[in-house]
N, C-alpha and C positions, 0 to 999 in steps of 0.2 A: 662108103658113099653116104652122104647125108640123106637121111630120110626126109619125108615131107614134113614130119613134125619138127625135126631139127631145123629144117629150112625155115619153117614158119617161126619157130622160137628164136632162131638166129636173127631173122629179119625183125622180129618183135623187140629183141633186146637192143638192137643197134639202130634200126631205122623206123620203127613203129612209134607213133605218137598217139596217146589217148588222153582224153580229158580227165579220166579218173586215175588211170595208171600213171599218167604223166606227172601228177602232183606227188605221188609216192616216189617216183624216180627222182623228182627235183629235190625232195627232202633227202633222199639218199645221197644225191650228189652234193648237197650242202653239207651234210654230215661228214662226208668224205673230204670235202674241201676243208672243213674246219679241222679235221684230224690231221690232214696233210700239213696245214700251216702251224699246228701246235697250239691253237687257241680253242677255248671251250666253245662249243656251238651255242649260238644265241637262241633262246626259246622263241617259238613262233607266237606272234600276236602281242608281244610286250613292247611298249614304247620306250624311247630313250629317256632316262631319268633327268629331271631338271637340274641345273647347276646349283650348288649349295651357296646360300647367301652368307658372306663372311662378315657383315656389319655387326659390330659389337655394342652399339649404342643402345639407349633405352628410350622407349617412346612413352610420352606422358598421356595421361587420360584426357581425352578431348571432350569428355562429357561435361554437363553443367557443373557438377561437383568438382571436376578436375580444373575447369576454368576458374572457379572461385578460389580454389586452393592456390593456383598459380598466381592469381591477382593478390591474394593476401601475402604470399611469399615475396612478390615484387614490391609491395608497399613496405614490408618489413625491411627488406634490403635497402630500399630508398631511405627509410627513416634512420637505419643504422649508418648509412653513408653520410646523411645530413648531420647526424650527431658527431661522427668522426671529423667531418670537415669543420664543424663548429669548434670542436676541441682544438684542432690545429690552428684555426683562426685566432682563438683566444690566446693560445700559447705564443703565436707569432706576435700578437699585439703586446703581450707582456714583455716579450724579448725586445721589441722595438722601443717600448716605453722605458725599459731599463737601460738600453744602449744609447738612445738618442737624448742628448742633453742640450739645454739652451746655452747661449754664450755666457750668461751669468753663472749658471751652474758649472760650466767649464772653468771659469775664473775661480769660483769658490773651491772647486776640486784641486785646482793648481795651488791655491793658497794653503789648503790643507796638506798637500804633499810637501810644500816648502816648509811648513811648520813641523811636519814629521821629521824632515831632514835635519832641521835645527835641533829638535829634541834628541834625535839620534846622536848629533854631535855633542849635546850637553851630557848625554849618558857617558861619553868618553871621560874617564877619570882624569886624564891629563888636562883635557880642555876645561873640565869643571874646576880643577885646582887653579888653573890660570885665571879663570873668570872670577873666582873668589878673591884671589890676590888683587886683581884689578879693581874689583868692587870695594875692597877694603881700602885701597889707596884713594879711591874717589871719596869715600866717606871721611877718611882722615883729612883729605884736602878741604872738604866742606867744613869740617869741624875747626880746622885751622883758620878758615876765613870767617867763621862766626865769632862775633865779639864776645869777649869774656868780661865778667863784672866781678862777682864774688863778694860784693858788699852793698849795703843800702846807700843810695845817693840822696842827699837832702837838697830839695829844690827851694830856692829862696825868692822866687818871683813867678809871676804868671808866665813871663816869657820863657823862663827855664822849664816850666811845666809844658808849654806848647812845644818847645824844641825837643824835650825828652820823648815826646810822643811822635811828632811829625818827622823829625830828622833821624830817627833811629832806623836801623836795617829792618826791612819788611819781614824778615824771618824771626826777629826777636820779639818775644812777649814782654810787655812792660806792665809791671804791677805797681800802682801808686797808692800809698797809704795816706789818706787824709785824716789828720789827727788833731786832737786838742790836748795840749800838754797838761791840762788840769784833770783829764779823765784817766782813771786807773786802767781801764780796758785798753786805751791807746798806748799806755806805757808797756803793757803786756804784749801788745801787738808788735811794737818796735823790737822787743827782745826776740820774739818768734821769727820775724822777718830777717833779722841778722843771721840767725841759724840757717834759714832756708836759702838766703843769698849765697852762703858758702856751699850748700849742697847742690844748688842749681845755678852754676856760674853763667850758663847761657841765658838765663832769665834776668832781666833788668828790674831790680827792686828800688823804688824811690819813696820818699816821704815829703809831705808838704803840710804846713799848718793850715787849718780851715780858715783862719782870718785872712791869709794871703789870697786864697781862691776867690774871695768876694761873695761867698755863699751866705745865706741868711743866718741870723742869730739862732733860729730854731734848729737849723741843721748843725750849726757849730756845737750845740749843746746835746741834742738828742740823736743826730745822724751819725756820730762818730762812735767807734772807729769805722771807717769806710774804706773799701778796697775797690779801685777802678782798674780794669785790665784792658790793655790796648794791644793791637797787632796790626801792622801796616797802616797806622794812623787811624784805625777804626776801633771804637770801643766794642769789646766782645764780652765784658763782664762788669756788672755794676751792683756791688754788694754794700748796703748801708745798714746801720744799726746792728753791727755784728755782735755787740754786747748782748743783745737779745738772743742771738743764736749760740754764741760761745760762752757768754758770761763774762765776768771781770777777771777770772783766773783760769787760763787755759795754757796749752803747750804748743810748741812748734809742730808736733805731730798732728794736733787737732786742726791747725790752719792748713797744713799740707794735705791732709785727708779731705778737708772741705774744698780746697782748690782743685784737687785731682777729681773729685766727684763731679764737679762742673766742667771738667775738661780744660782748666786753666793752666795746669802743670802736666808735663809728661810723666807717665808712670815709670818708676825705676825698674 
């Protein structure tokens, strides 16, 4: 039989509630509850920990120094971007300048290309040989058409003098010796011109007495020997008093060198 104490204790354990003992019982029940669920009991009076912030960024200093530093960095980046854009703009302008050409420049470039193509064709040995042969044939044809003389022609009148100059082929050089038969230098000149006429058959050599030309007596005495050179009906050389230049005794080579020096004869 349960005693009074047991009765009281039993009622106390199962039915009795107390403000002080009740808290102990509650702790006891919580600890038992935690053990039964397999979890560690939570300590009394501790709040739930706040969630962890997972942001990995960096915050800049928002103070006065930080603001100035940010502004300087901004201006630096702005200047760098401006310089880079300027470089790109200059490069693009150069590219456009080099690629955009006027119509005249296009024509000149086309002409240069055509000339290069022609030069490339000339480089070809077969074409070059063919061109040389064709050119030689043209030169030979021109030489065949050019009148040949080979001797000194004596003119007996003023009309023959004019015809010898005006009616001759425009490509022919006409050398006329005005002489006085009594002058020794004129006799020497005749001998030299006979030699040069044979050496330069494409050049027409003539002689005429000073008396026939109607020139003054002073010229007939002191102006001879004289050489007048014509081409295409126009006088291109007028050499008088050659005795002063060459003397009375000279050679065909002296006359030849003299005429070549003034461009009256072609060089051999």
